[in-house]
N, C-alpha and C positions, 0 to 999 in steps of 0.2 A: 360343506356342499357335497350333494348325492349325486354319483357319478353312476349312469347307467353301465351294468357289465355285461357281457357276454351271456351269463349264466343267469343275470336278471331277465334279459330279453328274451332267452329261450324258454323259462319258466312261467313268465309273466301271463296271466290270463291273455285269451285273443280277445279283441275288440269285436262286437258284434255291431253292426248297423243295419237298422231294420228300416225297409223304404216299403212304402205303399205300392201295390200294382200300378194307381192311377200317376202317381209321381215316377214310376220307371218308365211307362209309356210316354208320359210328357217330355221326360229327358230324353228318351229315343228320337221322339218327333222332333224336337229342338235341334238333336245332332244331325238327323237327315235333313232338315230345312237348312241347316248350315253347310251342309255338303252340297245341296243342290244349288244354294246361291253362289258357292264358290265355283262351281261347274260351270253354271251359267255367265259369271264374270270371265272364266277363262276362255269359255267359247266365244264371247264378245272380244276379247283381245285378239284371239287368233284369226277372228274373221277380219278385223280390223287389219292385222299383219298380211292376212291374205290378200285383201284389197290393196295395200300398197305395194305388196309384190307386184301383184299382176300390172298395176300401172309401171314400175320399174322395167318389166318385161315388153310390154307395150312401146315404152319410151328407147328401150334398147334395140328394136327391131331392125330390120335391113338397113343398111346404109344409104342414103339418098344419094349420094354421088362418088365417083372415084376417089376424089380429094379425101371423104371422110372414111372411106375404107381404108386409105393408104395412112392417114394421120392416128387413126382411132378417135377421133372426136366424135 
């Protein structure tokens, strides 16, 4: 069984990967589209949370009676 040593890893020839400019641009485009989708999803989540919070704030408005103010209900 052959084990890779630090010596072999240091002196082994480097691996070179050639990618066409078209494939590179396509990969960049896909990455940017993924980021945009993730941002859109996050914005949607935050807007939903904002709506819920606004409703809670509205519901917690001024107490309707002295009894509600004293009991905290």
